[in-house]
N, C-alpha and C positions, 0 to 999 in steps of 0.2 A: 157386467163386462170388464176384464181386468185392464189395469191400468198399463199404458206403455212405458216401458223401460225407456230413460233417455239416452241416445246416442252416445253421448261423451260419458256419461257412467258406467254403459255396457264395455264400452273402448278400454276403461280401466280394469273392469271386473277381468276380460279375458286378455290383456296384454300380457304378452309375453317379458318374463325378466331380463332386462336389459340395463345399460349402465344408470340410468335416472334412480333407479330402485337401490342401487349399492351408493350412488351419490346421498340420497337420502337418509339410508341407514347409518353414513359415516356422519352425516351433518348434526342429526337427530341424537346418533349416539355419543357424541363428544359432547354435549350437553349430560348425558346420564352419567358418562366418565367422571365429569367434574362433580356431578351431583354428590355419587359415591364417595369420591376422594375428599370432599369439603365436610361430608355427614360422619365418614369415619376416621378421618385422620385425627380429630380430638381423642380418642382413646387411645391414641398412640402416646400423647403427651401428658394427660391428667394428673400422671405419676411424678412427673418432671415439675407441673404446675406447683402441686403439694410441697415438694422437697424445696423450690425456690423461694415459693411465697409464705410457706407455714412452717418453717424450719422453728424447733423450740431448743435452745443449749439445752444441752444435758438430756434430751430424751434419747429412750433405748431405740426407739425408731425414727427412721427419716420422717420429714412432713408430710401428710396428707391433706387433700383439700377436705374440709368441714362437710360435713352432710347434705346443707343448704347450699353450700356453692358448688358442690361437685353435682348435684341433681340439676342446678340450673345450667352450668357450663354444658351437661351433656343432654338435657332436656331443651335448653332454649330454642336451639336450631329445628327441633321436632313443631315446638310451637309455632315459629315461623312459617315452617313448611304446612303445616297445617291451613294455616290462616290462607298462604300464597297460592294453595290447590284449590281453595273455595273461590279465592278471588278471581285467580287468573282463570281458573276454568269457566267461572261464568262470563269474564269478560272475551274469552276468545271463541264467544257463542255470539257475543254482542257485536265486535268488532272486527271479526276473523281471525283466523290461526297465525297468519303470517306477521300483522302489524303488531300483534302481542309478543311473540317469538324474542324478537331483540331486545324488547323491554327486559325480558328475565334473565336474558343472559350479561346484560351490562350492569344489572343489579349485583349478580353472582359475581362478577369481575373485581367491580368498586368493594364490595362488602368481603372477599377475600383477602384483597390488600390491607382493608382495613383492620381486620381482625387480627392479621401479623404486628398492626402499629398500635396495638391497643396501648393507652396514655400511662405515664407515669412509671416509677418501680414500686409503688405500695400496694399491697393486694387488693384492699377496695377498689384505688381506680382502674388497676390492671383489670380485674376481674368484671366490675361493671361495665366497661367499656369492650371487653371481650364478648360477654354475653347480648349486648346491644348490637354490635355487628353481626354477629352470629345468628341473631334472630331475624333480622333482614335478608342475611344470606340465606338462609333457611325461607323466606318468604320468596324469594327468587327461583330457589331450587323447587320451592312447591309447585309453581307455575310452569317448569319444565314437565312434570309429569302428564297433566291433562292434554299440554299442547302438543309435545313429543309422540306421544300415543294417537291422537285424534290425526295428526299429520300423516303419520304413518299409513295407519290404517286408511285414511282416504286416498291416499296415493298407491296402495297395493293393489295387486290382483287378488281375485278370491280362493285363487289355489293355493298362492304360497304367503297369503297375508298373514297368518300368524309365526312363521318364522320370521319376517321382516319386522313386525314388532317385537319380537322377542328376542330376534339381533339387536335391534335398540336397547331394550330392556339389558340384555347381555353387556355390554360394555359397562355396567356397574362392577361387575368383577374384575375388569382390568382396572378401574378406578380403587376398589377396594386394595387391589393389589400394589397398585402404583403407590398408594398411600403407605404400604409399609417397604416398598422399596426406596422411595424417596426417604424415609425415617432411616433406613438402613445406611443409606449412604451420607446423610447429613450428620448422624449421630456416631458412625464410624470414621467421618473425617474430623470430629470434634475432638472425639476419644484420642485418635492418634496424634493431635495438634496440641489438645490441653490434658494431659495424664494425670488422673486423679486418685488419690487411695478409696476404697471402700468405706462405706459410713461407719463400720463398728471400727475400723482403725482411726480414723479422724473425722468425725461428724461433720467440721465447720468444712472442711478443705475438700470434702466428697463432691460437693457441689461447686463446681468452677463457676466464675462471674459470666463466661462466653456461655454456658448452658441457658443461659436467656435468649440467646440468638437462636439456638436449636429450633424450640416451638415456634417462634416466628417465621421463621422460613418455611419450616414445614406447613404450618397452615396458608402462608401468602402462595405458596407454589400452585395451590389451585385456582388462581386466577389465570395460570398460563393456557392450559388446553382451551378455556371459556374463550378467552381473548382470540384465541387462533382460528376459531369457527364463526366468530361475528360477522365477518365479510359473506361468507357463503351463505348463513342463515338469511341474510338480507336477498341474496339474488334469487332465492326459492320463490317461485310464483306460488299463489294462494291456492289451495286445494279447490280442484273443482266441484267437487261434492259441497263445498261450503258456497262457493261463488254462484252455483246452480240453485241450489235446491233452500239456503237461507238468504243469499243476497239476492237471488233470482235474476242474474245478468248472465244469460244466456250466450250471449256473443262473447263475451271475458273468458267464460269458462271453456267453450270452443276452443279461443284462441290460444289460451296456455295449455292445454293438453294436446292441442295439435303439435306445439313445438316440442312439448317434453315427451310425446309417445310417437312423434315423426309420422304423424297420420292425419289424413285431413277430414275433417268433423265439420257437422251444420250445427248451426245455433241452435235452433230446434225453440225460437222464442213462446211459439204458441202452446208448446207442450208443459213449458214452464210454467206460463201463465195459467193453463188448465190446473197444473198441482198446487199452484198457489192459492186458487180458490177452493179448494178441497177443505171442508170442514175437518175433516179426518185428521188431516196432516199441518191443524193448527192449535193444537192443544197445547197447553204450558204444563211445567212442571207440577204445579201444585194445582192439578185438576182430576177430576174422578176418571178420566179417559185414560190418563197418564197411570193412575193407581191401577185401573183394569188390566192394562196393558203390559205396564213395567214395573208395578211396584212390587212384586215378588223378585222380580229379577234384580231391582235396587238393594233389596233386603239381601239377597246371596252376595252381590258383590261387595258390599259394603261391611257385610259380619263377616264375610272370610278374611278379607283383607285386615279386619279389625285384629280377628284372632291371630291370623299369621303373624302381625307385626308385634305383637306380645312378645311371642316367643323368638322371632329372628331378630330383634333388634337387642333384646337383653342378650340373646347369645353372642351377638357381632360386638355389642359396646362393652360387655364385661369378661370377654374370654379373657382378657388377662386377669381377672380376678381368678378364674376357675382355673387357669393355668398356675395360677401362684399357689391356690388352695390344694392341688395335689402335688405339686412341688416341681412342676415341669419348669417354670421359671424361678429361680434360687430367691431365697429369702431378699426383701430389698436391702437390709442391713447389710448384707455381704457384698453389693455393688455400689459402684458411684452412679451419680445421677444420671450422666449419659450413656453409662454402660445400660440401665437397665431401662432405657429409652430402644436401646438396640436391640436388647433380648426380647423386651415386648413385641417389636416392629417384627423382628424374625420369625417369631411364632405365628403372628397375624398373617403374613406374607407365606409362610408354607401352609395354613390352613386354606386361604385363599385358592394358592397354585394347586393344591391337591383335590381341592374337592368342591370350592365356590365356584370358581372360573368353569371347570368341566361340567358343573350341575348347568348352569345357565344354556351352555352350549348344545348337552343334550337335549334340553327342550327346544331350541332352535332347529335340531336335527329333525326332533320327532312328533312336533307340535302338530303339524296337518298331516300328520300319517296315522296316530293314533287318537289325535283330537285332545282339545283344552279340559275337557271332565274328567277324560280317565288320566292324565297326568296331574291334575289337581288332586283328586280323591287317593291315587298313588303316594303322593309327596305326602298329605297329610298323615296317610297310614304309617308310612315308614319314619316319618320325623315321631312319630306317636312311639312306634316300638323303639328305637332307638334312644329318645329320653328315657322311657322307664327302664329301658335296659343299663343305660349310665345311671339311674338315679336309686334305683333297687338294691342293687349291689354295691353300693358307693364306695362303701369301706374296703372293697376289694380293690377298688381302682386306684385308691390313694397309696396302695404299696409303692413302692420303687420298680418292683419288677413289673407291674401291671400297666404304668403309666403309658407305655406306647399305646397299648391298648386302647386305653382310654382315649387317647389323643384320634385314633385310627374311627371309634365310636362317634366321637364328637364331630369328627370331619364327615361321618356320611349324614349326621343331621342336618349339617349344611349342604350337602350333595343334593339332598332329597328337598330340601326348602327351593332350592334354585331350579332342580330337575321336577319341578313340582309347584307350588302354590305361590311362590315370590315371583314365579313370573307368569302363571296364569291370572294371576289376580289382576296384574296391570293389565295384560292383553284383553281380556274377555270385555271391559266396560267400554273399550273404545270400538266394539264392533256391534252391539246388541241395541244401542240406544238411537232414536232419531237424529240426524244430523243437526239441527238446530238447538237440540241438547245433549248432543254427543259430549262436547268437552265438559259442560255442567256436570252432568253425570258421572263422568270419570273423576272429575275434581272431588265430587262429594265421597265418591269409592275411597279415591286415596286419602282423602282427608280423614275417612273412619279409619284406614290402614295407620296413618299419622297418631291418630289418638291411641289406637294400640301400641305405638312406638314410645308414646310419653309414656304411658302405664309400664311399659317394659323397660324404660329409662328410669324412671324414678322408683318404679317398686322393686325391681330385682336389686338395686342398689341396697337397699333396706333388708330385703326378704333375704337374701344370701349371707347378710350377717352371722357367725356363730349364735348358737343360743345361750354358749357362756357368755356372761358379761364381762369376763375378764379377757377374751379372747377377740372382741370385736375391736372394727380399727376407732381409731380415735373419734369422738363425739359421736357415735353411733349407737342408738337401743339395740340389743339382743335382737336377731333375727328368726328366722325359722330352719336357716342352713342352708348350704348349698343344695344339700341333697334333696329336702322338701321341695325347694326351690325350683328345681329340676322336674319333680312328681309335678308339681303345679302347670308348668308350662308343657308336660305332656298331655295333662287333661285338657289344656287350652287346642293342643292340636287336635284331640280326638274330638272335640267338638266342631273346630274348624272342617275335619271330614263329614260330620253331620249336615253343617250349613251347605256344603258343596251341592248337595241336590237340589238347591233352589237356581243354580246357576244353570242356563240353556249352553247346549252344546252349539257352537259357530263354525265347526270345520267346513268348509267348501260353499260356505252361502255369503249370497252378495250381502252388504250391508243394508240395502234397502229391504231384502227379503229379513233379514235377523229384526231389524225394526219394524216392520212391516208397513215401512212406507209405500210398498207397491201393490197394498192390498185394495181391491176395488171396494165399494159400500157392503158387499156382500160377504167381505172378508176372503174373497178370493185371492191369490196372488197372480201375478203377471210373469209371464216366461220370459227366465232371463237370455234375451237372446234380441239382436238388433230388429226394431221393428220399419214397418213401412217400407221394406225393400233396399234401404238405406245402405249403400257400401261405403265401406273404410279401405282408401288407397295410400300405399304408402307414397310419401313425397320427400325429395330432399330437402335438408333443414341446412 
């Protein structure tokens, strides 16, 4: 005999799109706006940090961060994010989504401000404290991934659930773009207020003392959007799926969702009690039953996210180096310090505006029409194609007359990353695992992604160095060059396409159907409709 679906969960599955859906998207999405801003704004100021703190008198080129310092500054936030995803993902299943949600946001606010207040004016002191606070900033950001995805999936109806989760994640695009825009405004203001000669004309004067405020303001601005949404996060009720299926509080689940959905719902405590006693709904993460039901699914979500982030974060964090290599951004010695920040920010904002943001929103529009699997497979395929199209004829793209073509091709890899696996790897883990393990499994999948991001952040830094020892950046050993690094990233994307076949399609199915929480002992799925003749009627709130 098939199990009966709880009325409160069925009501969520069939609910019409209404104001509370959009409110949840904005509240959760602003967290992701902040996440993206904080993670990627560092790439806008690393060259400035090198000029300020690692300038050497008489050097032919401006100062750059030493390899170990650059790797730490770029990668330490990812290490914190990985730890936060695992910890807060687990905590979200233990304490509830809402209780943990505010903790992550406050951590992000405090550490964003503290990153810009890194102590002293000596390189070691500034870099050590910057890395310390960016680790804990990443720790807070890490918690946002599983919690935002899980909350949105548990609030949404099954018809448009993919679009709602993808819309939360799409706020990343605006966060990346906002980082560039803030950097443009700040650097343009300081450039106008404190004019300076190019490095090749006067090395010492090319970096004005006030440049030290530029990077601090850019980093600290990330605290503002997070702080503005704290109150609204605390007002959100706990999700009914957690309250009913994990906390086993039927009355509270019905009460919360009656207010949200504006319908009258029965508590059904007997039904929840029956579900609690079912052995097949009590297995843990480290059990044979989980391995049998969801082992391949977890392998699919972790492997695809891992492979995607190697390529995605390499491209994002080091696009300034790629643009410099092809000559789209002038040589550093021909600019002063603040001018360089302005040029890098302008390039990153243009890429975000033309490819990153549209890619995210294409996913929002099409994910519930063509499905998660098709979008992810297509995204990995085109990322592979465009990466090889950049890498194989790389010398062709370095000629001045072909640079615009390079930027267009490079932008298309971003477009298909976002209208592809960068969005779907976030959506799917929030849909296919049981409620009591949903946040944990999403955290594990996201942490695998950040392991890939760490490889991308540290590895690409060294790999993209020229093969000629005389042409490498100061302190770096020879690498394999940008061309070969892009070929490696193309191969990584191809592997992502293969591992996509382990990920199930969740379009149009309820969360309980995907996680198999509505199966009876014979493996028969329940009907996704109200049971027992219960009626839902609209009531004024």
